[in-house]
C-alpha positions in Angstrom: 0.6 -2.8 27.9 2.4 -0.2 25.8 2.1 3.5 26.5 1.5 5.2 23.1 3.9 8.0 24.1 6.6 5.4 24.6 6.2 3.9 21.1 8.9 4.7 18.4 7.7 7.5 16.3 6.3 6.1 13.0 6.5 8.2 9.9 4.9 7.4 6.5 6.9 9.1 3.8 4.0 9.4 1.4 1.1 11.6 0.4 -0.9 8.6 -0.8 -4.3 8.3 0.8 -4.2 4.6 -0.1 -1.0 3.9 1.7 -2.2 5.8 4.8 -5.4 3.8 4.8 -3.4 0.6 4.7 -1.1 1.6 7.5 -4.1 2.5 9.7 -5.0 -1.2 9.7 -2.0 -1.8 12.1 -3.6 0.6 14.6 -0.2 2.2 15.3 0.0 6.0 15.6 1.8 7.6 12.7 2.3 10.8 10.9 2.4 11.1 7.1 4.4 13.5 5.0 5.0 13.5 1.3 8.7 13.8 0.4 9.6 16.1 -2.4 11.7 14.0 -4.7 12.1 13.3 -8.4 10.4 10.0 -9.1 11.6 9.6 -12.7 13.3 6.4 -13.6 17.0 6.5 -14.4 18.2 5.5 -17.9 18.5 1.8 -18.2 17.0 1.2 -14.8 14.9 -2.0 -14.3 11.4 -1.4 -12.9 12.1 -3.2 -9.7 15.3 -1.2 -9.3 13.4 2.0 -9.7 10.8 1.1 -7.1 13.4 0.1 -4.6 15.6 3.2 -5.2 12.6 5.5 -4.8 11.2 3.7 -1.7 14.6 4.3 0.0 14.9 7.8 -1.4 11.5 8.8 0.1 12.4 7.5 3.5 15.9 9.1 3.5 14.5 12.4 2.3 12.7 12.8 5.7 15.6 11.4 7.8 16.9 14.8 9.0 13.4 16.1 9.7 12.4 13.0 11.8 15.3 11.9 14.0 14.6 9.1 16.5 11.9 7.7 14.2 11.0 4.7 12.1 10.4 6.1 8.5 8.4 4.0 6.0 9.1 4.6 2.3 7.3 2.7 -0.5 7.0 2.9 -4.3 5.3 0.9 -7.0 6.1 0.5 -10.7 3.7 -1.4 -12.9 4.8 -2.9 -16.2 3.4 -4.7 -19.2 5.5 -6.0 -22.1 8.4 -3.8 -20.8 6.2 -0.6 -20.8 5.7 1.2 -17.6 2.1 2.0 -16.7 1.7 5.5 -15.2 -1.2 7.0 -13.4 -3.7 7.9 -16.2 -5.0 11.1 -14.7 -8.1 11.2 -16.9 -10.8 9.0 -18.4 -9.4 8.7 -22.0 -5.9 7.7 -20.8 -7.4 5.2 -18.3 -9.5 3.6 -21.0 -6.5 3.2 -23.3 -4.5 1.7 -20.4 -7.2 -0.9 -19.6 -7.5 -1.7 -23.3 -3.8 -2.3 -23.4 -3.9 -4.5 -20.3 -7.0 -6.6 -21.1 -6.3 -10.3 -21.3 -2.7 -9.6 -20.4 -0.5 -10.3 -17.3 0.7 -7.2 -15.6 3.6 -7.0 -13.1 3.4 -4.6 -10.1 6.8 -4.1 -8.5 6.1 -2.7 -5.0 9.2 -1.8 -2.9 9.3 -1.1 0.8 11.9 0.6 3.0 12.1 1.0 6.7 14.6 3.6 7.9 15.5 3.6 11.6 16.9 7.0 12.5 17.2 6.2 16.2 20.8 5.0 15.5 23.8 6.4 13.7 24.2 5.6 10.9 20.5 5.0 10.3 19.5 1.3 9.9 17.9 0.5 6.5 15.8 -2.5 5.7 14.4 -2.8 2.1 12.5 -5.3 0.1 10.9 -5.5 -3.3 7.7 -7.6 -3.8 6.4 -8.4 -7.3 2.7 -9.0 -7.8 1.5 -10.6 -11.0 -2.0 -9.7 -12.1 -3.9 -11.4 -15.0 -6.6 -9.1 -16.4 -9.9 -10.3 -17.8 -10.5 -9.9 -21.5 -13.4 -7.5 -21.3 -15.1 -5.4 -24.0 -14.7 -1.7 -24.2 -18.2 -1.1 -22.9 -17.4 -2.8 -19.6 -14.1 -1.1 -19.2 -15.7 2.3 -19.9 -18.6 1.6 -17.5 -16.2 0.6 -14.8 -14.2 3.8 -15.1 -17.3 6.0 -14.9 -18.3 4.2 -11.7 -15.0 4.2 -9.8 -12.9 6.8 -11.6 -9.5 5.3 -10.6 -7.5 8.0 -12.4 -4.9 8.3 -9.7 -4.0 4.6 -9.9 -1.3 3.0 -12.0 -3.1 0.3 -14.0 -6.4 2.3 -13.9 -8.2 -0.1 -11.5 -8.7 -0.3 -7.7 -8.3 -3.9 -6.7 -9.6 -3.1 -3.2 -12.8 -1.8 -4.8 -14.9 -2.5 -7.9 -11.7 -3.0 -10.0 -11.4 -6.5 -8.6 -14.1 -7.4 -11.2 -11.6 -6.6 -14.0 -9.0 -9.1 -12.6 -8.9 -12.8 -13.4 -6.1 -13.9 -11.2 -3.6 -12.4 -8.7 -0.3 -14.1 -7.7 0.8 -12.3 -4.5 2.5 -13.4 -1.3 1.6 -10.0 0.4 -2.0 -9.1 -0.4 -1.7 -5.3 0.4 1.4 -5.0 -1.8 -0.9 -4.5 -4.9 -2.6 -1.6 -3.3 0.8 0.0 -2.6 2.1 -0.9 0.9 3.1 -4.5 1.7 1.8 -4.9 5.3 3.1 -8.4 5.9 6.7 -7.4 5.0 6.3 -4.1 7.0 5.1 -6.0 10.1 8.2 -8.1 9.9 10.4 -5.1 9.6 8.7 -3.2 12.4 9.0 -6.2 14.7 12.7 -6.5 14.0 13.1 -2.9 15.1 11.2 -3.5 18.4 7.8 -2.0 17.5 5.1 -3.6 19.7 1.7 -4.7 18.3 -1.7 -5.2 19.9 -0.8 -2.8 22.7 1.7 -5.3 24.2 5.3 -4.6 25.0 8.0 -6.7 23.3 
């Protein structure tokens, strides 16, 4: 059995409560810290490139602060018809976003980076996972009622698929189910295993 004190230190480079909740599913001890970086897209940058660059930047921003660690960075960019969908922040913006999305297919580009600072230079693994979501064509009254009930104003796309927002979705095409929520756990487990992280309390 693994001694928790002997596990590689795991760091989540994020202030997202959603990503922290997902990471807790693996039952591995970790610390979370939000990196202070500019998350703006670069001119001419494709959405998936933005997500991948920011996921790596988040992890690398904490590298000096967390030596001898495995640092997780992740970022997500949602797009529809070439337009990026930001976090709405308030009810009116969220309703407008859901109206724009209804009956449409939205792409969520979720990037993941694992930075191993136990070696020099640090070892980097990164991957981008695209999730395709088909939204139901629902009337304004249902969209408005949903928003009042769940208030997902801090979510790009204005819906929590892990909650009541699943009722707004007609179809999800996704090889890594947690990627839509913001942290692809299947891909992350593969990366962690490749760097020697034990699971289920067993040594590897």
